[in-house]
N, C-alpha and C positions, 0 to 999 in steps of 0.2 A: 485435160482434166479427167477426173474419175468420178464415178458415182456409185453409191451403195445400193445393193439389192439384198433382200431378205430370202433366204431358202424356204423349203417346206418345213412347217413346224411338225414337232411331234408331241401327242399328248400322253402323259402317263398319270392317271388319277386326277388329281387337281393341279397339275403343274404342266405347262406347255414349255418347249423349249424351241428355240429359233437360233439361226446363225446367218451373220451377215456375210456378203462377199463383195469384193470391189470389182468393177468392170470399167473400161474405158467408156466416156461419154460418146454414145452414138447418136444423140439426139441433134447435135448441130447447133445447140444454144446453151447458155450457161444458166445456172439457177440464180436467183436474186441472193446477193451477197455470198455466192458460192456454197450455199447450203441446199441439199436435195431433201424433199420430203421422203421419208421412208416409212411405208405402211404395210401391214399384212392382215389378212382375215385368216383366222384359225379354225378350220371346220371342227366340228364335234367339241366344241369348247365351252358348252353350257356349264360344265362343273368347274372350269378352271379358275383358280383364285390367285395364281402366280404365273408369270411368265419369265423365264430365263432367256437372257440373250447370251450366247456363248460363242467361242471362237477356239476350237478344238477342245481341250479339257479346261480352259480358263473361262469363268464366268464373268462376263463384262457388266451385265446389269441383272437385277432381280427386281421385278415389277409387280406389286401387288395390284390387282384388277378388281372393281366391283363385281358382285355377281349379277349374272343376267336375270331379268325378271320382270 
């Protein structure tokens, strides 16, 4: 099995961009129903209102996020 990882995010203005990658499962156990949790913290993101998940030049998702406060 494989699992997804998120790379480092880049922040430009109010948009953060992050890319997933896939690696072999090195944990020795399976995730429930074969779905892995994928999370990331984006430093310096107080002004971010949109997060783009990209793979190369292709945008996989564009997520609106509530302002921090």
